[in-house]
N, C-alpha and C positions, 0 to 999 in steps of 0.2 A: 822451830820458828822459821827457819830458812825455807822449808818446804811450803809452809802456809803462805809466806810472802810470794813465793814462786807461783803458787796456784792462784793467788789473788791477782798477780800480774797477768797471768794467762787469761783469767776471766775478763779483765779490762781489755786485753787484746781482742778477745772474741767480740765484745760489745762494740769496740771501735774499728772492727775489720782491719786490724793492723798486724796481722800475722806475718811472720817472716819465715824464710826457709829453715832457719835454725829451729824455730818453734815446731814446724811440721816434722822435721827430722827427729826432734826430741819426743814428740807425741807418738810417732809411729815406730820409734826405735830403729831408724834408718840413718845412714850417713847423709850429710848435706849434699854430697856429690850425687848420690843416688836420687835424692829428691829433685835436684836440678835436672838430671837426665830425664826423669819421669815427666816433669813439667814442660820440657822442651821436646817431648815425643821421641827421645833417642831410642834407637833400636838395640842399645847395649844392655837393656834390663828386661826382665820378664814382663809379659803383658799384665799379669796379675798385680805386680808391684806398681806398674804405671797407672793402672786403673784405680788402685787403692789410693795412691798419692793424689791423683787428679780429682777423685771424688771427695777426698778430705779437703783439698784446697778450695774446691767449689763450695762445699758446705760451709766453710768458714770465711768465705769472701776473699780469699787470697788472690791477689793480682800481681804477677811478676812485673818488674820494671822493664817493659818491652824496649824502650829506647836504649837503656843501658845494655840490655841483652843484644840488641842489634849492633851497637857500637863495639861491644866486646867480640862479637863474632864476625864483624864487618859485613853485616847483612842489612838489606834495605827493608825487609819484612813486606815486600811487594811481590805478587805474582802478576804476570801478564796473561790475559786471555785474548787471543787473536781471533777476530771474527771478520767475515767477508763484508766489505763495504757495500757490495752490490746485492746483498741478500734482499729478497722481496719481503713484504709484510708477512706473507704466509710462512716463509722460511724462518723469519725471526722468532716465531713461536718455538721452534726446535732450539735455536741458539739461546733463547731466553731461559728455557728449562735447563739447558747445559750450564749456563752462567749461574743459575740459582744453586745448582749442585756445587759448582766451583767455589762460589762465595761462602756457602754454608760450611764447607770443610775448611777453607782457608781461615775463616774468622775464628774457628775453634783453636787454631794455633797462633792467633794474634796477627795474622797476615791480612793485608788489604789486596784488592784485585784491581789492576789497571787494565781497562778494556781498550784494546787497539783495533780499530776498524781499518783494515788494509785493503787497498785496491789491487786489481789484477796486475801483476808484474811491478808492483810498487810497494816496497816494504818500509817506506819512509817513516811512518809513525813508530813501528817496531824498532827500526834501525836507530832512531833517536833515543828510545828507551834503553836499548842495548849499549850504545856508545856513551851515554851519560850515566851508565851504571845505576839505573833506577829500579832494576828488577833482579830477583834471585833465581827465577825459573819462569818458564813459558809454557802455556798450553795452546796448541793450535786446534781450534774447534772444527776446521775444515781443511782437508788436504787436497791441494791441486796437483795436477800432473807436472812433474819437474818444478816443484814448489820453490819459489824464491825465498820464502821465509825459512824453509829447512836449510837451504844453502847458507843463509845469513847466520843462523844459529849454530850450524856446524863450525863455522869459522870463528864465532865469538867464544865458543866453549861454555856458553851458558846452558845449563841443563834444560831439556824441553820434553814435553809429552805431546803425542798426537792422538786426537780422537779419530779413529778409523785406521785402516791398514794400507800399506803401499809405499811407505817411506823407507823401507829397508829393514832387515832383521835386527840390526843393531839399535834401532830407534825404539824408545819406550812408547808403546801405544795401547790404547783402550778401544776395544771393538766389541761388536755384538755377534761375532762369527757370521758376518754379513753374507759371504759367499755361500756358506753351508746352509744358512737359514733361508736365503732366497731360493736355493735349489729345492729345499724341502717344502717351502711355501708354494713354489710352482707346482710340485707334485700334488700337494693338497688341493689346489685349484683344478688341476687336470683330472683328478678323481671324479669331478662333477661333470665331465664331458664324455661324449660317446667317441668310439674309435673313429679316426679320420677327421676329427674336428680341426678347425683352423684357429691358430693362436697368434696374436700380435703382441710384441713387446715394444712399448713406447718409452724411449729413454731420454733423460735429461743430458746436459752437456757432459761429454766424455773428458773434458778438462778437469772435472771433479773426480777424484779417485773413487769415491763412494759409488758413483754410477758405473765405473768400470767393474767394480766388485759385484754390483747388482746384475750387470749384463753377464758376467762370468757365471754367476749363480743360476740365472735363467737358462743359459745355454747348457749348463751341466744338468739341470732338471729335465730339459727337453731331450737331451741325448740319452738319458737313462730310461726313456719309455719309447724307444724306437719301434717296439713291437706293436704299438697301438696306431701306428701310421698317422700321427698328428702332423699337420703341416704348419710351419711357423715362419714368421718373418720378424725383422727388427727394424723399427723406425727410430732413427737417432736424432730426429728433429721434430718436435711436436707440431711445428708449423706445417709439416708435410702430412700430418695425420688426416686432415680433411680429405685429401686425395686417396689415402689408404682405405679409409672407411667407405669411400665411394666405389673403389675398385673391387673390393671383396666383401663377402659377408663373413665377418669374424665371429667365432663362437665365444672366444675369451680374449679380453684385452688386459694385459698386465702393464702397469705403469711403474717407473723407477721410484717415484716419490709422490707425496700428496699434492705438490704444486702442479706437476705434470698431469696427475690424475684429475684435478679440478679443471684443467684446460681441456682434457679429453671429454670430461662429462659435459662441459659447456657445448662442445661441438656436437656431441650426441643429442643433446637437447634441441639444438638448432635444426638438426636433421630428423627430429621426431623419432629417434631410435630409443626404444625403451630399455633401460638398464634392468637386468634381471630376466626380463621376458625375451627381448630380442638378442641381447648380448650380455655376457657376464663380464664383470670388471673388478679388478683388485689392484692394490698398491703395495709396493715394497717398503713404504713408510707410512705410518698412521698419523692422524691428527684429529682434533676435535671436529674439524670441518668435515672430514670423511665419516666420522662416527655419527654426526648429526644430519648428514645428507639424506635425502629421500629418493630411493631406499639407501640405508646405511651401507657403506662400502667396506668390503673385506680388506684387511691390511695386516702387515707385519708391524707389531708394536714394540719399539725399542724404548727402554727406560732412559730418556735423555737426562733426567736428573741424576740417575746413577752413573751415567757416562761422565757427567761433570764432576760429581763427587769423587769418583775413583781416580779421574785424571788429576784432580787437585791433590788428593792424597799422595799420588806418585810424584807429582811436581814438588811437593813439600819434602818428601824423602830425598829426592834428587838434589834439592837445594841444600840439604844437610850433608850431602856426600854419601848417603846410604845407598846400598845396592838395590836396584829395582828389577823385577822380571821384565823382559822386553815385551812379552805378550800377556795381555790382561783382558778379561772378558766381563761383560755384564749380560743380564738376562734379556731374552727376546721372546715374544709370544705371538701366536697366530690368532687374529680376531676375525673369525669367519662370520660374515653378516649376510644380509638379504641380497646383496649385489651378485653373489655367486651361487645363489640357491636355484 
């Protein structure tokens, strides 16, 4: 009789979506502490057990009391995603994709994401969130040279993750092997040129560490093909590009990102220089704008959503005090299009 009453009670719980951790533990033959660790994504149990518990909880509509959980662990259940205030509308497409990945992963663990738009040399919004203890962990979506946000977070002892490299070996970061991929992409583009061709790299602000990594990758690629006698130059200000294109007849123009590339394309159009026929052009960062341009522009394609998702996963682990690898990578691919044919 007792077992039948117990089963009837379980049936009611299922219909009313009123499952408890005790119920899950009983059904799966696990301890309550194991169930608790599985639902909180603890690294102290096996992946198979975690997935089994989480799948069972989802199937039966179990929702942990996040407020109680936060209070018990003194957690805010908030991550901060720091984005540059000065980003252009074109650049925001990349940051929006990153943010989508961050939010998707964070929400799976019951976390909300606080977006902090910071200005150059001004960490005011982030500083307020840190000082008022509103966040458990931080993701920096763009790294600046001598970054003030990194300095602030080091002093605060709040765990943080950086998208991109250049903040130091001890900092947790997620990257696309940018230097290596830019070098390899440069070589891919050079394969379409004859010996002795002239190559120009047009770079965005070197205050952004990503552009330093792209420049390093370009130079590495060029240095590895000395035998072909390519002549190359670097233009570190896109506003000087009009003069550069007037002074020389370039065979290939490589751009640090899609924003710079679109500016270069506009100048080429104004000067009636045909992309693909008169000069080849490619970018170290892809976007739908380059893909849909006529002709479509060759570019390095980084999975921005995966960057955000991986950085969020690491930020959550760091917030729980779990050990994270300092170096983490996502995939990158070469999109060779008509602009380099």
